[in-house]
N, C-alpha and C positions, 0 to 999 in steps of 0.2 A: 983950175983943178976942180972947184965946186961945180962948175958947169958940166964938166965931164962926168962927175958922180950923178948929177941930176939926169943927164941924158941916159946913163946906164940904167938907172932906176925906172925911167919912163919906158925904155926898151923892154925891160923885163916884164912890166905891166902889160905892154902891148902884146908881147909873145904869149903871155899867160891867157889873155883874152882871146887871142887867135887860136890857141890850142883848145880852149874850152868851146869856142864856137864851132871849130872843126869837129870836135867830138860830138856835139849835139847834132850837127849835120850828118855825120856818119851814122849816128844812132837812128836818126829819123829816116834815112834813105836805105839803109842796109839791115841794121840789127833789128829794129822794131818790126818791119814787115816779116822777117824770118821768124821771130819769136811769136808774132801774132798768128801766123799760119800754123806754127807748131802747136799752139794751145787752142786754136780754133776760134779766134776772135773774128767778129764780122768786119767786113771791109769798111763800113761807115765809121766804126769805132777806131779802126786802124788809121783811117785818114784823119780823124779828129786828133788822135795822139801825134801823128806826124806833124800836123799843123801847129800843135802846141810846142813841140820840140823845135820846129823851125822858127817860131816866134821867139823862143828862149835863146836860140842861137843868134838871132838878129839883135837882141838886147845886150848881149855880152860885148 
């Protein structure tokens, strides 16, 4: 029974990390370039921000 509870807690942690990483990836690939184009950011700054978000997604 205790092993079952431990597995469930670990699964919830993994799912949370997966969702957070997927959110960062979505933001860096779709949302960030759209917002950057809308407000007129330069491409080099947009690429730097995308890199930062992708690194954050890999750490999660």
